[in-house]
C-alpha positions as CSV (number, residue, x, y, z in Angstrom):
1,X,-34.1,21.5,-37.4
2,X,-37.4,19.4,-37.5
3,X,-35.7,16.9,-35.8
4,X,-35.4,19.7,-33.0
5,X,-38.9,20.7,-33.2
6,X,-39.7,17.4,-32.8
7,X,-37.5,16.6,-30.0
8,X,-39.1,20.0,-28.0
9,X,-42.7,19.4,-28.4
10,X,-42.1,15.2,-27.1
11,X,-39.9,17.0,-24.1
12,X,-43.0,19.3,-23.1
13,X,-45.6,16.8,-23.8
14,X,-43.7,14.3,-21.5
15,X,-43.1,17.2,-18.8
16,X,-47.0,18.3,-19.4
17,X,-48.4,14.4,-18.4
18,X,-46.0,13.9,-15.7
19,X,-47.4,17.6,-14.0
20,X,-50.6,17.0,-15.1
21,X,-50.7,14.5,-12.4
22,X,-50.2,17.0,-9.8
23,X,-54.0,17.4,-8.5
24,X,-52.6,18.8,-5.1
25,X,-52.6,22.0,-4.4
26,X,-50.8,21.6,-0.8
27,X,-47.3,20.6,-1.0
28,X,-46.0,18.8,2.2
29,X,-42.7,19.2,4.4
30,X,-42.2,16.4,7.1
31,X,-39.9,15.8,9.6
32,X,-38.5,12.2,11.0
33,X,-36.4,11.1,13.6
34,X,-35.8,7.4,13.2
35,X,-34.1,4.0,15.3
36,X,-32.5,1.4,12.7
37,X,-30.1,-0.1,15.9
38,X,-30.8,-0.3,19.5
39,X,-27.6,-1.9,19.5
40,X,-25.7,0.5,19.6
41,X,-28.3,3.4,19.1
42,X,-28.6,4.7,16.0
43,X,-30.9,7.1,15.0
44,X,-31.8,9.2,11.6
45,X,-33.2,12.8,11.0
46,X,-34.7,13.1,7.8
47,X,-36.1,15.9,5.8
48,X,-38.7,14.7,3.1
49,X,-40.9,17.1,1.0
50,X,-43.3,16.7,-1.8
51,X,-42.8,17.8,-5.0
52,X,-45.4,16.6,-7.2
53,X,-48.5,14.7,-5.6
54,X,-47.3,10.8,-4.4
55,X,-44.1,12.1,-5.0
56,X,-41.5,13.2,-2.1
57,X,-37.5,13.9,-2.8
58,X,-35.8,13.3,0.8
59,X,-32.6,14.5,2.8
60,X,-31.3,12.5,5.9
61,X,-28.2,12.6,8.2
62,X,-28.0,8.3,8.8
63,X,-25.8,6.0,11.1
64,X,-26.0,8.6,13.9
65,X,-24.3,6.6,16.5
66,X,-22.3,6.6,19.5
67,X,-20.8,4.2,22.2
68,X,-18.5,4.1,24.6
69,X,-17.8,1.6,27.3
70,X,-14.8,0.3,30.0
71,X,-14.7,-3.3,31.4
72,X,-12.9,-6.3,33.0
73,X,-11.0,-9.4,31.3
74,X,-11.2,-12.5,34.3
75,X,-8.6,-14.3,33.9
76,X,-8.3,-17.8,34.1
77,X,-4.6,-17.9,35.3
78,X,-4.5,-16.3,38.7
79,X,-3.7,-12.5,37.9
80,X,-5.7,-9.7,38.0
81,X,-8.3,-8.6,35.7
82,X,-7.2,-5.5,33.2
83,X,-9.2,-2.9,31.8
84,X,-10.4,-3.3,28.2
85,X,-12.3,-0.1,26.6
86,X,-14.1,0.3,23.3
87,X,-15.3,3.6,21.5
88,X,-17.6,3.6,18.5
89,X,-18.7,6.2,16.3
90,X,-20.5,6.6,12.7
91,X,-22.1,9.1,10.6
92,X,-23.5,9.2,7.2
93,X,-25.6,11.1,4.3
94,X,-28.5,9.9,2.5
95,X,-30.8,11.2,-0.5
96,X,-33.6,9.7,-2.6
97,X,-37.0,9.7,-3.7
98,X,-40.4,8.4,-2.3
99,X,-43.2,7.0,-4.2
100,X,-46.9,6.7,-2.1
101,X,-50.1,4.9,-2.6
102,X,-53.0,5.5,-0.4
103,X,-54.1,2.6,1.1
104,X,-57.6,4.3,3.3
105,X,-57.2,7.6,5.1
106,X,-54.6,6.1,7.4
107,X,-52.4,4.3,6.0
108,X,-50.1,4.4,2.8
109,X,-47.9,2.5,1.5
110,X,-44.5,3.7,0.0
111,X,-41.4,2.7,-2.1
112,X,-38.5,4.3,-3.8
113,X,-34.8,4.1,-5.2
114,X,-31.9,6.0,-2.8
115,X,-27.8,6.6,-2.4
116,X,-25.9,6.5,1.2
117,X,-22.7,7.1,2.4
118,X,-21.4,6.8,5.6
119,X,-18.1,7.0,8.1
120,X,-17.6,4.4,10.6
121,X,-14.8,4.6,13.5
122,X,-13.7,2.0,15.9
123,X,-11.4,1.6,18.7
124,X,-10.1,-1.2,21.1
125,X,-7.6,-0.3,23.9
126,X,-6.2,-3.1,25.9
127,X,-4.4,-2.5,29.2
128,X,-2.5,-5.7,29.4
129,X,0.3,-5.4,32.1
130,X,2.0,-8.4,30.4
131,X,2.3,-6.3,27.0
132,X,4.7,-3.2,27.0
133,X,2.3,-0.4,26.5
134,X,-1.3,-0.7,26.0
135,X,-2.8,-2.1,22.6
136,X,-5.2,-0.1,20.8
137,X,-6.6,-1.9,18.0
138,X,-8.0,1.3,15.4
139,X,-10.5,0.8,12.3
140,X,-12.2,3.6,10.4
141,X,-13.8,2.5,7.2
142,X,-16.2,4.4,4.6
143,X,-19.5,3.3,3.1
144,X,-21.5,3.3,0.0
145,X,-25.0,1.9,-0.8
146,X,-27.6,1.8,-2.9
147,X,-30.8,1.2,-1.4
148,X,-34.6,0.2,-2.1
149,X,-37.1,1.4,0.6
150,X,-40.3,0.0,1.2
151,X,-42.6,1.0,4.4
152,X,-46.2,1.9,5.7
153,X,-46.7,5.2,7.0
154,X,-49.2,5.9,9.9
155,X,-50.9,9.0,10.2
156,X,-52.1,9.3,13.6
157,X,-52.9,12.7,14.3
158,X,-53.1,15.9,11.2
159,X,-49.9,16.7,11.8
160,X,-47.9,13.4,13.2
161,X,-46.9,10.4,11.4
162,X,-45.0,7.0,12.4
163,X,-43.5,4.5,9.9
164,X,-42.0,1.3,9.4
165,X,-39.8,0.3,6.5
166,X,-37.3,-2.1,5.2
167,X,-33.9,-0.9,3.4
168,X,-32.5,-4.0,1.2
169,X,-29.4,-2.1,0.1
170,X,-26.5,-3.3,-1.6
171,X,-23.1,-1.6,-0.3
172,X,-20.0,-1.1,-0.7
173,X,-17.6,-0.7,2.0
174,X,-13.9,0.0,2.4
175,X,-11.3,0.8,5.3
176,X,-8.1,0.5,7.0
177,X,-7.3,-1.0,10.4
178,X,-4.1,-0.8,12.6
179,X,-2.4,-1.5,15.9
180,X,-0.5,0.5,18.3
181,X,1.7,-2.2,19.0
182,X,2.5,-3.3,14.9
183,X,3.2,-0.4,12.7
184,X,1.9,-1.7,9.7
185,X,-1.7,-1.4,8.2
186,X,-4.1,-3.8,6.7
187,X,-6.4,-2.5,4.0
188,X,-9.8,-4.1,3.5
189,X,-13.1,-3.7,1.4
190,X,-15.8,-5.8,0.8
191,X,-19.4,-5.8,-1.1
192,X,-22.3,-6.9,0.1
193,X,-26.5,-6.8,-0.1
194,X,-28.1,-6.8,3.3
195,X,-31.9,-7.5,3.9
196,X,-32.1,-8.2,7.8
197,X,-33.4,-6.6,11.0
198,X,-30.7,-4.6,11.2
199,X,-32.2,-2.2,8.4
200,X,-35.7,-2.0,9.5
201,X,-36.2,1.9,10.3
202,X,-38.7,3.1,12.8
203,X,-39.8,6.4,12.4
204,X,-41.8,9.5,14.4
205,X,-42.4,12.2,11.9
206,X,-44.5,16.0,12.2
207,X,-46.1,16.9,8.8
208,X,-46.2,20.7,8.4
């Protein structure tokens, strides 16, 4: 019984200490449109809300991308070129925590961990007349990641924000690829660490 009382007291003091640090009466809510890649264009939609002073939770749709194009191959043997079409799309989800440290009235440094999950679909279709029919190479994959965001936030106007962040991450991807001319399917999976320009996120935001 005494142990429970001591544990309850410690838990109460810990929670009191955390929330005692919160001296902000206003709880900010922020909405962001972000760009993480431009070839193909990949966008994000993120909602952030303040839970205590200098701490935000965030939820978002990530890897929102779609591209489709058709080109013609160049033949060196004199035969007519044939069309090749590609289609790609992806969608994902992310949640995380963000800790902020004000540098001055306009600039804020932020960082924090997050989790992500994404789906990727890719098709490549060739209409080579030398083959018995069109060949479509198809692949779909699922990815999960552990991310740690590091960036800077600029308050341009009282309600308008701009941010740039780096998202180093550890990712695990698994998927299946196949061909319409081959009934066999191949499975793949891999783990990688990413710190590249594709994981730099530029965002414009609106604060309520």
